[in-house]
N, CA, C and O of each residue as an XYZ file, in Angstrom:
820
protein
N     -30.209   -100.407    -32.922
C     -29.816   -101.790    -32.676
C     -28.380   -102.077    -33.015
O     -27.910   -101.680    -34.081
N     -27.712   -102.714    -32.195
C     -26.084   -102.919    -32.742
C     -26.098   -104.269    -33.426
O     -26.932   -105.163    -33.287
N     -24.783   -104.246    -34.358
C     -24.442   -105.277    -35.094
C     -23.860   -106.517    -34.268
O     -23.212   -106.245    -33.258
N     -24.012   -107.632    -34.563
C     -23.285   -108.762    -34.073
C     -21.657   -108.677    -34.451
O     -21.289   -108.315    -35.568
N     -20.984   -108.951    -33.680
C     -19.380   -109.127    -33.999
C     -18.689   -110.119    -33.386
O     -18.971   -110.524    -32.258
N     -17.623   -110.620    -34.187
C     -16.662   -111.435    -33.630
C     -15.565   -110.752    -33.699
O     -15.348   -110.134    -34.741
N     -14.608   -110.695    -32.608
C     -13.316   -110.171    -32.687
C     -12.168   -111.072    -32.565
O     -11.929   -111.729    -31.551
N     -11.319   -111.080    -33.861
C     -10.221   -111.654    -33.793
C      -8.736   -111.108    -33.112
O      -8.133   -110.190    -33.668
N      -8.334   -111.585    -32.180
C      -7.052   -111.045    -31.644
C      -6.075   -111.915    -31.882
O      -6.273   -113.128    -31.953
N      -4.884   -111.330    -32.032
C      -3.388   -112.070    -32.500
C      -2.373   -111.216    -32.861
O      -2.669   -110.353    -33.687
N      -1.337   -111.247    -32.475
C       0.070   -110.187    -32.968
C       0.081   -110.586    -34.457
O      -0.386   -111.566    -35.038
N       0.847   -109.382    -34.936
C       1.153   -109.579    -36.351
C       1.566   -110.883    -36.886
O       2.415   -111.511    -36.252
N       1.149   -111.304    -37.813
C       1.642   -112.510    -38.361
C       1.051   -113.778    -38.037
O       1.418   -114.871    -38.470
N      -0.101   -113.496    -37.065
C      -1.086   -114.831    -36.501
C      -1.915   -115.333    -37.377
O      -2.455   -116.421    -37.176
N      -2.119   -114.654    -38.404
C      -3.232   -115.079    -39.469
C      -4.652   -114.423    -39.317
O      -5.680   -115.054    -39.559
N      -4.642   -113.267    -38.949
C      -5.888   -112.592    -38.689
C      -6.762   -112.565    -40.047
O      -7.936   -112.884    -40.232
N      -5.814   -112.089    -40.899
C      -6.506   -111.442    -42.208
C      -6.807   -112.637    -43.385
O      -7.687   -112.492    -44.233
N      -5.911   -113.871    -43.298
C      -6.314   -114.962    -43.813
C      -7.734   -115.571    -43.188
O      -8.668   -115.962    -43.888
N      -7.716   -115.573    -41.956
C      -8.885   -116.277    -41.160
C     -10.111   -115.515    -41.557
O     -11.170   -116.052    -41.879
N      -9.900   -114.259    -41.514
C     -11.121   -113.530    -41.858
C     -11.666   -113.724    -43.266
O     -12.850   -113.981    -43.484
N     -10.740   -113.588    -44.207
C     -11.161   -113.903    -45.776
C     -11.687   -115.314    -45.702
O     -12.728   -115.484    -46.337
N     -11.306   -116.140    -45.203
C     -11.745   -117.624    -45.194
C     -13.059   -117.436    -44.710
O     -13.894   -117.782    -45.546
N     -13.632   -116.925    -43.439
C     -14.798   -117.114    -42.961
C     -15.781   -116.247    -43.897
O     -16.977   -116.539    -43.874
N     -15.446   -115.457    -44.515
C     -16.298   -114.882    -45.491
C     -16.777   -115.741    -46.439
O     -17.908   -115.451    -46.830
N     -16.259   -116.739    -46.949
C     -16.476   -117.753    -47.692
C     -17.384   -118.847    -47.180
O     -17.857   -119.662    -47.972
N     -17.605   -118.888    -46.085
C     -18.131   -119.664    -45.271
C     -19.736   -119.375    -44.775
O     -19.956   -118.328    -44.167
N     -20.809   -120.285    -45.036
C     -21.735   -120.002    -44.262
C     -22.303   -120.956    -43.243
O     -23.214   -121.780    -43.326
N     -21.376   -120.553    -42.106
C     -21.405   -121.602    -41.202
C     -22.574   -121.378    -39.928
O     -22.614   -120.358    -39.241
N     -23.431   -122.458    -39.784
C     -24.419   -122.207    -38.678
C     -25.292   -121.138    -38.935
O     -25.619   -120.404    -38.002
N     -25.820   -120.900    -40.359
C     -26.770   -120.037    -40.644
C     -26.363   -118.678    -40.423
O     -27.262   -117.852    -40.268
N     -25.155   -118.297    -40.381
C     -24.440   -116.994    -40.443
C     -23.920   -116.594    -41.639
O     -23.329   -117.399    -42.359
N     -24.084   -115.318    -41.974
C     -23.001   -114.625    -42.964
C     -21.908   -113.871    -42.545
O     -22.112   -113.101    -41.607
N     -21.054   -113.908    -42.919
C     -19.819   -113.248    -41.951
C     -19.181   -112.209    -43.145
O     -18.936   -112.474    -44.321
N     -19.023   -111.067    -42.485
C     -18.172   -109.909    -43.211
C     -16.926   -109.494    -42.374
O     -16.976   -109.164    -41.190
N     -15.913   -109.548    -43.062
C     -14.518   -109.549    -42.686
C     -14.002   -107.879    -42.672
O     -13.629   -107.296    -43.690
N     -14.053   -107.389    -41.605
C     -13.599   -105.893    -41.411
C     -12.059   -105.847    -40.910
O     -11.693   -105.887    -39.735
N     -11.190   -105.749    -42.123
C      -9.963   -105.726    -41.936
C      -9.426   -104.183    -41.855
O      -9.200   -103.519    -42.866
N      -9.254   -103.706    -40.541
C      -9.028   -102.228    -40.188
C      -7.700   -101.967    -40.933
O      -7.553   -100.990    -41.669
N      -6.758   -102.871    -40.710
C      -5.582   -102.229    -41.237
C      -5.846   -101.808    -42.860
O      -5.465   -100.737    -43.331
N      -6.394   -102.598    -43.440
C      -6.337   -102.757    -44.841
C      -7.453   -101.313    -45.163
O      -7.252   -100.490    -46.056
N      -8.445   -101.295    -44.340
C      -9.381   -100.325    -44.476
C      -8.503    -98.821    -44.586
O      -8.626    -98.016    -45.509
N      -7.713    -98.694    -43.552
C      -7.054    -97.438    -43.387
C      -6.046    -97.456    -44.564
O      -5.900    -96.322    -45.020
N      -5.351    -98.344    -45.156
C      -4.589    -98.107    -46.398
C      -5.512    -97.690    -47.525
O      -5.291    -96.745    -48.282
N      -6.534    -98.462    -47.559
C      -7.476    -97.955    -48.954
C      -7.761    -96.475    -48.708
O      -7.505    -95.622    -49.557
N      -8.312    -96.192    -47.491
C      -8.829    -94.773    -46.997
C      -7.992    -93.552    -47.327
O      -8.467    -92.421    -47.420
N      -6.615    -93.880    -47.510
C      -6.051    -92.700    -47.738
C      -5.558    -92.728    -49.407
O      -4.786    -91.847    -49.783
N      -5.896    -93.464    -50.090
C      -5.641    -93.671    -51.548
C      -6.411    -92.391    -52.150
O      -7.443    -91.947    -51.648
N      -5.789    -91.859    -53.274
C      -6.148    -90.758    -53.842
C      -7.716    -90.797    -54.491
O      -8.402    -89.780    -54.602
N      -8.051    -91.814    -54.798
C      -9.414    -92.142    -55.311
C     -10.618    -92.291    -54.256
O     -11.820    -92.280    -54.524
N      -9.996    -92.438    -52.952
C     -10.970    -92.569    -51.980
C     -11.537    -91.207    -51.310
O     -10.774    -90.279    -51.044
N     -12.717    -91.160    -51.093
C     -13.288    -89.744    -50.497
C     -14.136    -89.998    -49.147
O     -14.890    -89.177    -48.626
N     -13.872    -91.247    -48.708
C     -14.275    -91.586    -47.374
C     -14.023    -90.544    -46.151
O     -14.919    -90.109    -45.427
N     -12.767    -90.251    -46.059
C     -12.177    -89.421    -45.216
C     -11.951    -87.992    -45.803
O     -11.804    -87.735    -46.998
N     -11.948    -87.096    -44.756
C     -11.444    -85.747    -45.095
C     -10.026    -85.586    -45.362
O      -9.298    -86.523    -45.034
N      -9.398    -84.343    -46.015
C      -8.338    -84.437    -46.306
C      -7.300    -84.637    -44.827
O      -6.317    -85.354    -44.642
N      -7.936    -83.773    -44.023
C      -7.416    -83.843    -42.641
C      -7.481    -85.089    -41.947
O      -6.515    -85.211    -41.194
N      -8.248    -86.035    -41.926
C      -8.225    -87.216    -41.752
C      -7.313    -87.986    -42.466
O      -6.507    -88.706    -41.876
N      -7.365    -87.900    -43.789
C      -6.493    -88.758    -44.432
C      -4.820    -88.437    -44.048
O      -3.902    -89.242    -44.210
N      -4.718    -87.276    -43.590
C      -3.306    -86.914    -43.348
C      -2.923    -87.464    -41.824
O      -1.783    -87.822    -41.527
N      -3.842    -87.474    -41.073
C      -3.629    -88.212    -39.753
C      -3.423    -89.607    -39.983
O      -2.450    -90.182    -39.496
N      -4.435    -90.308    -40.827
C      -4.288    -91.679    -41.067
C      -2.740    -92.001    -41.872
O      -2.111    -93.030    -41.624
N      -2.308    -91.078    -42.746
C      -1.179    -91.641    -43.454
C       0.256    -91.074    -42.227
O       1.348    -91.632    -42.326
N       0.103    -90.300    -41.486
C       1.047    -90.345    -40.533
C       1.075    -91.404    -39.836
O       2.197    -91.878    -39.655
N      -0.071    -92.105    -39.238
C       0.057    -93.156    -38.379
C       0.715    -94.522    -39.037
O       1.522    -95.312    -38.547
N       0.078    -94.507    -40.319
C       0.781    -95.684    -41.115
C       2.097    -95.501    -41.489
O       2.694    -96.575    -41.562
N       2.797    -94.491    -41.762
C       4.023    -94.177    -41.956
C       4.891    -94.583    -40.715
O       5.959    -95.192    -40.787
N       4.266    -94.150    -39.547
C       5.248    -94.505    -38.273
C       4.663    -95.743    -37.528
O       5.109    -96.047    -36.422
N       3.754    -96.398    -38.071
C       3.359    -97.659    -37.549
C       2.744    -97.484    -36.278
O       2.837    -98.448    -35.519
N       2.115    -96.442    -35.853
C       1.527    -96.090    -34.680
C      -0.004    -96.551    -34.527
O      -0.592    -96.790    -35.582
N      -0.667    -96.693    -33.395
C      -2.242    -97.220    -33.324
C      -2.816    -95.690    -33.340
O      -2.178    -94.664    -33.102
N      -4.106    -95.812    -33.662
C      -5.184    -94.922    -33.921
C      -5.287    -94.271    -32.327
O      -5.541    -95.064    -31.420
N      -5.123    -93.088    -32.064
C      -5.545    -92.713    -30.743
C      -7.058    -92.629    -30.413
O      -7.932    -92.690    -31.277
N      -7.276    -92.491    -29.165
C      -8.840    -92.403    -28.838
C      -9.422    -91.295    -29.436
O     -10.524    -91.355    -29.981
N      -8.564    -90.004    -29.349
C      -9.207    -88.874    -29.986
C      -9.501    -88.770    -31.547
O     -10.087    -87.860    -32.134
N      -8.927    -89.973    -32.087
C      -9.076    -89.912    -33.544
C     -10.211    -91.060    -33.787
O     -10.420    -91.423    -34.944
N     -10.847    -91.557    -32.854
C     -11.595    -92.563    -33.069
C     -12.869    -92.404    -34.086
O     -13.447    -93.362    -34.598
N     -13.179    -91.136    -34.273
C     -14.368    -90.842    -35.378
C     -13.833    -91.424    -36.773
O     -14.620    -91.704    -37.677
N     -12.349    -91.599    -36.900
C     -12.057    -92.052    -38.145
C     -12.395    -93.398    -38.240
O     -12.942    -93.737    -39.289
N     -12.164    -94.391    -37.243
C     -12.306    -95.689    -37.216
C     -13.850    -95.961    -37.218
O     -14.280    -96.993    -37.732
N     -14.686    -95.033    -36.643
C     -16.198    -95.410    -36.749
C     -16.620    -94.807    -37.982
O     -17.794    -95.131    -38.162
N     -16.249    -94.164    -38.802
C     -16.534    -93.592    -40.249
C     -16.228    -94.692    -40.963
O     -17.106    -95.131    -41.705
N     -15.106    -95.281    -40.907
C     -14.662    -96.662    -41.865
C     -15.534    -97.735    -41.539
O     -15.863    -98.516    -42.431
N     -16.000    -97.892    -40.248
C     -16.752    -99.171    -39.921
C     -18.199    -98.953    -40.552
O     -18.715    -99.801    -41.281
N     -18.732    -97.904    -40.258
C     -19.995    -97.328    -40.831
C     -20.301    -97.486    -42.240
O     -21.324    -97.936    -42.756
N     -18.911    -96.901    -42.940
C     -19.091    -97.041    -44.380
C     -19.122    -98.504    -44.659
O     -20.048    -98.983    -45.314
N     -18.174    -99.217    -44.203
C     -18.115   -100.913    -44.522
C     -19.510   -101.708    -44.416
O     -19.899   -102.541    -45.234
N     -20.303   -101.227    -43.060
C     -21.481   -101.662    -42.993
C     -22.510   -101.368    -43.949
O     -23.451   -102.142    -44.125
N     -22.361   -100.137    -44.663
C     -23.316    -99.814    -45.588
C     -22.799   -100.088    -46.866
O     -23.661   -100.364    -47.700
N     -21.506   -100.088    -47.296
C     -21.261   -100.641    -48.775
C     -21.374   -102.121    -48.900
O     -21.652   -102.562    -50.015
N     -21.173   -103.071    -47.766
C     -21.298   -104.312    -47.634
C     -22.704   -104.967    -47.720
O     -23.036   -106.039    -48.224
N     -23.537   -103.886    -46.996
C     -25.067   -104.232    -47.045
C     -25.015   -105.314    -45.821
O     -25.371   -106.486    -45.937
N     -24.552   -104.766    -44.730
C     -24.353   -105.830    -43.541
C     -25.851   -105.548    -42.787
O     -26.367   -104.443    -42.618
N     -26.405   -106.883    -42.379
C     -27.493   -106.723    -41.656
C     -27.453   -107.046    -40.343
O     -26.382   -107.488    -39.927
N     -28.401   -106.929    -39.551
C     -28.234   -106.912    -37.962
C     -27.998   -108.644    -37.712
O     -27.259   -109.084    -36.832
N     -28.628   -109.335    -38.485
C     -28.426   -110.712    -38.114
C     -27.274   -111.467    -38.919
O     -27.207   -112.696    -38.935
N     -26.369   -110.634    -39.587
C     -25.083   -111.085    -39.892
C     -24.056   -111.002    -38.836
O     -24.369   -110.711    -37.681
N     -22.837   -111.247    -39.190
C     -21.784   -111.263    -37.998
C     -20.505   -110.452    -38.695
O     -20.079   -110.835    -39.785
N     -19.993   -109.462    -38.097
C     -18.896   -108.643    -38.726
C     -17.736   -109.206    -38.013
O     -17.755   -108.962    -36.806
N     -16.736   -109.890    -38.432
C     -15.368   -110.238    -38.076
C     -14.653   -108.947    -38.036
O     -14.516   -108.252    -39.043
N     -14.220   -108.642    -36.934
C     -13.409   -107.490    -36.478
C     -12.062   -107.826    -36.343
O     -11.732   -108.670    -35.510
N     -11.030   -107.131    -37.239
C      -9.830   -107.498    -37.527
C      -8.908   -106.192    -37.044
O      -8.895   -105.193    -37.763
N      -8.321   -106.219    -36.103
C      -7.629   -104.787    -36.065
C      -8.409   -103.640    -35.239
O      -7.832   -102.602    -34.916
N      -9.505   -103.849    -34.978
C     -10.473   -103.056    -34.297
C     -11.437   -103.514    -33.379
O     -12.475   -104.018    -33.808
N     -11.223   -103.402    -32.126
C     -10.623   -102.519    -31.456
C      -8.914   -103.106    -31.187
O      -8.521   -104.272    -31.234
N      -8.164   -101.927    -30.917
C      -6.861   -102.425    -30.680
C      -6.512   -102.185    -29.145
O      -5.488   -102.677    -28.671
N      -7.408   -101.399    -28.359
C      -7.192   -101.174    -27.183
C      -8.406   -101.039    -26.253
O      -9.505   -101.155    -26.796
N      -8.366   -100.797    -24.845
C      -9.685   -100.833    -24.381
C     -10.461    -99.373    -24.724
O     -11.686    -99.289    -24.813
N      -9.697    -98.435    -24.870
C     -10.323    -97.055    -25.102
C     -11.209    -97.364    -26.187
O     -12.418    -97.154    -26.094
N     -10.580    -97.938    -27.389
C     -11.519    -98.192    -28.901
C     -12.708    -99.112    -28.295
O     -13.889    -98.825    -28.487
N     -12.282   -100.275    -27.528
C     -13.618   -101.154    -27.202
C     -14.514   -100.520    -26.556
O     -15.676   -100.891    -26.722
N     -14.261    -99.481    -25.714
C     -15.332    -98.529    -25.052
C     -16.310    -97.941    -25.991
O     -17.530    -97.942    -25.825
N     -15.577    -97.368    -27.131
C     -16.044    -96.192    -27.977
C     -16.935    -97.239    -28.935
O     -18.053    -96.865    -29.289
N     -16.422    -98.601    -29.370
C     -16.999    -99.467    -30.151
C     -18.474    -99.864    -29.632
O     -19.293   -100.206    -30.486
N     -18.855    -99.835    -28.270
C     -19.530   -100.359    -27.626
C     -21.247    -99.822    -28.326
O     -22.318   -100.414    -28.461
N     -20.847    -98.653    -28.583
C     -22.287    -98.165    -29.285
C     -22.782    -98.783    -30.702
O     -23.923    -98.587    -31.120
N     -21.842    -99.526    -31.379
C     -21.983    -99.704    -32.644
C     -22.122   -101.342    -32.652
O     -23.078   -101.813    -33.268
N     -21.321   -102.114    -32.074
C     -21.403   -103.530    -32.336
C     -21.672   -104.286    -30.983
O     -21.431   -103.805    -29.876
N     -22.182   -105.480    -31.206
C     -22.234   -106.326    -29.666
C     -21.211   -107.358    -30.137
O     -21.371   -107.961    -31.198
N     -20.066   -107.572    -29.268
C     -18.873   -108.623    -29.583
C     -19.449   -109.643    -28.864
O     -19.603   -109.419    -27.664
N     -19.917   -111.031    -29.422
C     -20.202   -112.124    -28.885
C     -19.180   -113.001    -28.550
O     -19.335   -113.776    -27.606
N     -18.294   -112.982    -29.112
C     -17.305   -113.986    -29.353
C     -15.817   -113.265    -29.641
O     -15.674   -112.311    -30.406
N     -14.772   -113.885    -28.904
C     -13.284   -113.435    -29.159
C     -12.626   -114.543    -29.452
O     -12.759   -115.535    -28.736
N     -11.863   -114.549    -30.483
C     -11.026   -115.583    -30.884
C      -9.649   -115.274    -30.739
O      -9.320   -114.322    -31.447
N      -8.675   -115.793    -30.014
C      -7.428   -115.379    -29.713
C      -6.521   -116.376    -30.478
O      -6.467   -117.563    -30.154
N      -5.841   -115.871    -31.463
C      -4.791   -116.744    -32.166
C      -3.378   -116.550    -31.416
O      -2.595   -115.644    -31.703
N      -3.177   -117.410    -30.528
C      -2.028   -117.361    -29.764
C      -0.731   -117.963    -30.612
O      -0.426   -119.142    -30.793
N      -0.074   -116.759    -31.067
C       0.979   -117.123    -31.957
C       2.366   -116.423    -31.411
O       2.667   -115.235    -31.520
N       3.085   -117.414    -30.829
C       4.399   -116.861    -30.206
C       5.265   -116.069    -31.174
O       5.327   -116.301    -32.381
N       5.992   -115.019    -30.466
C       6.828   -113.995    -31.527
C       7.681   -114.661    -32.675
O       7.696   -114.243    -33.833
N       8.433   -115.814    -32.184
C       9.220   -116.396    -33.039
C       8.580   -117.159    -34.018
O       9.189   -117.461    -35.044
N       7.496   -117.487    -33.838
C       6.524   -118.297    -34.882
C       5.947   -117.112    -35.870
O       5.958   -117.097    -37.100
N       5.507   -116.255    -35.077
C       5.036   -115.059    -36.137
C       5.939   -114.488    -36.890
O       5.497   -113.896    -37.874
N       7.366   -114.485    -36.686
C       8.331   -114.043    -37.465
C       8.540   -114.766    -38.881
O       8.692   -114.297    -40.009
N       8.478   -116.394    -38.293
C       8.531   -117.480    -39.389
C       7.627   -117.257    -40.380
O       7.883   -117.219    -41.583
N       6.166   -117.055    -39.668
C       5.036   -117.088    -40.670
C       5.102   -115.718    -41.605
O       4.565   -115.732    -42.712
N       5.662   -114.744    -41.202
C       5.798   -113.634    -41.974
C       6.910   -113.880    -43.054
O       6.653   -113.613    -44.228
N       8.232   -114.418    -42.672
C       9.212   -114.716    -43.335
C       8.760   -115.666    -44.648
O       9.306   -115.551    -45.745
N       8.001   -116.337    -44.453
C       7.840   -117.458    -45.481
C       6.230   -117.104    -46.072
O       5.693   -117.762    -46.963
N       5.695   -116.108    -45.483
C       4.143   -115.738    -45.914
C       3.426   -116.826    -45.787
O       2.946   -117.339    -46.798
N       3.232   -117.343    -44.613
C       2.390   -118.727    -44.360
C       1.021   -118.307    -44.826
O       0.305   -119.010    -45.539
N       0.692   -117.060    -44.353
C      -0.981   -116.884    -44.550
C      -1.203   -116.395    -46.214
O      -2.314   -116.333    -46.739
N      -0.260   -116.155    -46.724
C      -0.417   -115.600    -48.192
C      -0.755   -114.112    -48.279
O      -0.857   -113.542    -49.365
N      -0.920   -113.513    -47.130
C      -1.288   -111.997    -47.054
C      -0.219   -110.843    -47.052
O      -0.558   -109.659    -47.052
N       1.048   -111.242    -47.048
C       2.006   -110.465    -46.855
C       2.687   -109.862    -48.136
O       3.663   -109.142    -47.928
N       2.340   -110.043    -49.281
C       3.088   -110.121    -50.407
C       3.428   -108.691    -50.751
O       4.488   -108.479    -51.340
N       2.571   -107.619    -50.417
C       2.822   -105.947    -50.805
C       3.147   -105.411    -49.586
O       3.188   -104.184    -49.495
N       3.464   -106.326    -48.314
C       3.712   -105.605    -47.279
C       5.189   -105.120    -47.343
O       6.126   -105.719    -47.870
N       5.217   -103.798    -46.639
C       6.931   -103.190    -46.531
C       7.176   -103.048    -45.111
O       8.146   -102.344    -44.831
N       6.486   -103.581    -44.093
C       6.957   -103.314    -42.803
C       7.026   -104.649    -42.017
O       6.454   -104.844    -40.945
N       7.768   -105.509    -42.656
C       8.024   -106.859    -42.306
C       9.330   -107.220    -41.933
O       9.709   -108.391    -41.954
N      10.208   -106.049    -41.510
C      11.449   -106.492    -41.064
C      11.365   -107.099    -39.616
O      10.373   -107.049    -38.890
N      12.544   -107.666    -39.326
C      12.446   -108.563    -38.095
C      12.211   -107.419    -37.218
O      11.166   -107.440    -36.567
N      13.055   -106.354    -37.079
C      12.824   -105.243    -36.073
C      11.425   -104.583    -35.950
O      10.950   -104.164    -34.894
N      10.954   -104.552    -36.910
C       9.454   -104.042    -37.095
C       8.447   -104.998    -36.419
O       7.556   -104.588    -35.675
N       8.635   -106.241    -36.710
C       7.772   -107.361    -36.317
C       8.093   -107.371    -35.080
O       7.033   -107.469    -34.462
N       9.067   -107.320    -34.271
C       9.261   -107.344    -32.609
C       8.651   -106.480    -32.032
O       7.998   -106.730    -31.020
N       8.753   -105.096    -32.641
C       7.888   -103.674    -32.031
C       6.349   -104.021    -32.179
O       5.581   -103.720    -31.265
N       5.941   -104.589    -33.207
C       4.477   -104.640    -33.270
C       4.065   -105.797    -32.295
O       2.985   -105.713    -31.710
N       4.862   -106.836    -32.108
C       4.554   -107.802    -31.206
C       4.419   -107.167    -29.769
O       3.510   -107.463    -28.993
N       5.369   -106.311    -29.516
C       5.357   -105.750    -28.072
C       4.410   -104.808    -27.905
O       4.031   -104.426    -26.798
N       3.976   -104.385    -29.004
C       2.553   -103.291    -28.925
C       1.457   -104.242    -28.762
O       0.692   -103.912    -27.856
N       1.149   -105.330    -29.372
C       0.169   -106.101    -29.288
C       0.173   -106.571    -27.646
O      -0.878   -106.507    -27.008
N       1.078   -106.911    -27.193
C       0.948   -107.401    -25.837
C       0.745   -106.572    -24.773
O       0.162   -106.926    -23.748
N       1.364   -105.082    -25.039
C       1.207   -104.124    -24.133
C      -0.055   -103.491    -24.073
O      -0.546   -103.122    -23.005
N      -0.657   -103.334    -25.277
C      -2.017   -102.586    -25.791
C      -3.113   -103.431    -25.866
O      -4.137   -103.274    -25.201
N      -2.906   -104.398    -26.727
C      -4.238   -105.210    -27.070
C      -4.565   -106.510    -26.431
O      -5.714   -106.902    -26.227
N      -3.360   -107.219    -26.097
C      -3.770   -108.333    -25.229
C      -4.655   -108.209    -23.787
O      -5.252   -109.157    -23.275
N      -4.613   -106.998    -23.311
C      -5.606   -106.696    -22.105
C      -6.869   -106.871    -22.700
O      -7.770   -107.180    -21.920
N      -7.138   -106.757    -23.812
C      -8.729   -106.819    -24.244
C      -9.141   -108.238    -23.774
O     -10.270   -108.424    -23.318
N      -8.294   -109.177    -23.875
C      -8.964   -110.609    -23.481
C      -9.689   -110.691    -22.157
O     -10.722   -111.347    -22.024
N      -9.097   -109.979    -21.144
C      -9.571   -109.985    -19.688
C     -10.647   -109.027    -19.837
O     -11.706   -109.312    -19.277
N     -10.581   -108.045    -20.427
C     -11.604   -106.977    -20.596
C     -12.969   -107.438    -21.153
O     -14.012   -106.995    -20.670
N     -12.963   -108.401    -22.251
C     -14.413   -109.080    -22.491
C     -14.342   -110.257    -21.802
O     -15.447   -110.798    -21.781
N     -13.476   -110.893    -21.215
C     -13.983   -111.926    -20.144
C     -14.644   -111.478    -19.065
O     -15.469   -112.221    -18.534
N     -14.402   -110.215    -18.566
C     -15.046   -109.692    -17.392
C     -16.602   -109.339    -17.734
O     -17.554   -109.361    -16.954
N     -16.593   -109.046    -18.959
C     -18.014   -108.601    -19.701
C     -18.845   -110.001    -20.001
O     -19.960   -109.872    -20.507
N     -18.373   -111.290    -19.723
C     -18.838   -112.476    -19.996
C     -19.020   -112.655    -21.321
O     -19.990   -113.337    -21.654
N     -18.247   -112.158    -22.243
C     -17.857   -112.478    -23.775
C     -17.439   -113.951    -23.936
O     -16.596   -114.323    -23.119
N     -17.882   -114.899    -24.868
C     -17.032   -116.056    -24.890
C     -15.546   -115.821    -25.606
O     -15.239   -115.157    -26.597
N     -14.782   -116.601    -24.739
C     -13.135   -116.347    -25.380
C     -12.842   -117.916    -25.832
O     -13.191   -118.951    -25.263
N     -12.166   -117.757    -26.912
C     -11.591   -119.081    -27.419
C     -10.371   -118.940    -27.966
O     -10.198   -118.143    -28.887
N      -9.372   -119.697    -27.467
C      -8.024   -119.460    -27.954
C      -7.578   -120.717    -28.558
O      -7.798   -121.828    -28.077
N      -6.794   -120.423    -29.889
C      -6.215   -121.369    -30.786
C      -4.892   -121.284    -31.093
O      -4.432   -120.413    -31.831
N      -4.280   -122.105    -30.589
C      -2.723   -122.246    -30.906
C      -2.241   -122.201    -32.491
O      -2.594   -123.059    -33.299
N      -1.521   -121.258    -32.769
C      -1.149   -121.130    -34.290
C       0.308   -121.495    -34.315
O       1.102   -121.069    -33.476
N       0.635   -122.297    -35.305
C       2.066   -122.778    -35.725
C       2.515   -122.126    -36.872
O       1.804   -121.232    -37.332
N       3.703   -122.449    -37.487
C       4.097   -121.858    -38.638
C       3.094   -122.387    -39.906
O       2.707   -121.577    -40.749
N       2.779   -123.561    -39.952
C       1.791   -123.990    -40.846
C       0.237   -124.013    -40.718
O      -0.560   -124.475    -41.535
N       0.001   -123.475    -39.637
C      -1.308   -123.280    -39.389
C      -2.242   -122.517    -40.437
O      -2.015   -121.344    -40.735
N      -3.226   -123.190    -40.942
C      -4.173   -122.623    -42.060
C      -5.398   -122.123    -41.661
O      -5.885   -122.618    -40.644
N      -6.041   -121.195    -42.275
C      -7.307   -120.898    -41.823
C      -8.374   -121.959    -41.552
O      -9.143   -121.929    -40.591
N      -8.337   -122.980    -42.583
C      -9.291   -123.923    -42.406
C      -9.023   -124.604    -40.975
O      -9.904   -124.847    -40.150
N      -7.805   -124.841    -40.842
C      -7.709   -125.561    -39.504
C      -8.196   -125.057    -38.193
O      -8.579   -125.769    -37.265
N      -8.136   -123.545    -38.208
C      -8.636   -122.721    -37.200
C     -10.201   -122.914    -37.083
O     -10.799   -123.171    -36.039
N     -10.814   -122.728    -38.459
C     -12.223   -122.927    -38.386
C     -12.537   -124.202    -37.988
O     -13.527   -124.318    -37.265
N     -11.979   -125.094    -38.264
C     -12.382   -126.740    -37.749
C     -12.251   -126.775    -36.190
O     -12.937   -127.542    -35.516
N     -11.438   -126.003    -35.706
C     -11.361   -125.774    -34.244
C     -12.474   -125.000    -33.435
O     -12.584   -125.014    -32.210
N     -13.275   -124.327    -34.322
C     -14.562   -123.695    -33.657
C     -15.795   -124.314    -33.732
O     -16.771   -123.839    -34.313
N     -15.759   -125.368    -33.149
C     -16.899   -126.302    -33.207
C     -17.973   -125.603    -32.116
O     -19.146   -125.955    -32.235
N     -17.678   -124.734    -31.169
C     -18.562   -124.216    -30.355
C     -19.119   -122.981    -30.932
O     -20.096   -122.419    -30.437
N     -18.551   -122.592    -31.890
C     -18.980   -121.119    -32.313
C     -20.555   -121.015    -32.556
O     -21.188   -119.991    -32.299
N     -21.095   -122.118    -33.051
C     -22.693   -122.160    -33.385
C     -23.429   -121.743    -32.334
O     -24.456   -121.121    -32.610
N     -23.089   -121.980    -30.865
C     -23.945   -121.578    -29.693
C     -23.344   -120.271    -29.236
O     -23.896   -119.738    -28.273
N     -22.379   -119.715    -29.734
C     -21.934   -118.332    -29.173
C     -22.211   -117.104    -29.896
O     -22.234   -116.020    -29.315
N     -22.419   -117.227    -31.111
C     -22.769   -116.182    -32.103
C     -24.275   -116.039    -32.053
O     -24.843   -115.229    -32.785
């Protein structure tokens, strides 16, 4: 039996992490939400005190993090291991909803995830590149304090990767009859504003 999930898509700086964190504090429409922040899971998994990954897997992830590259299809077992560990440690039940943030990043990962989760809803945080940089510059979401990869050059590179590799997921899920909702994100858009725009979520999850 697969776990229910909601996928949050958006370029770097769009506010995916603050939104996911805020949703965890809400019990909207009789659902309990668990925020799976894949980027944070990767960063935590390579710490010395973490034993979720093997030394070889840690080395792979460290290399990807240092070069700011996406996980390749061949390395999907790492993503699956982190997601399944999250489900167990957070005690996620099949009637709960996992908020997926950062996974899948491309269609190959979406196909691989199909054995684990049933994505019922896709939220696209539509944040133009110039807005994304301003949000990051002023830490509008409050989640960039310890980030060291927020230079203008790096932000532009990540935005390009998003539109090249991740944005096609919207059409991928639309073709599978998954509900897609787009919310425009401005410099001062806060997670609660986004949640208030999701009045139709009750019937979609």
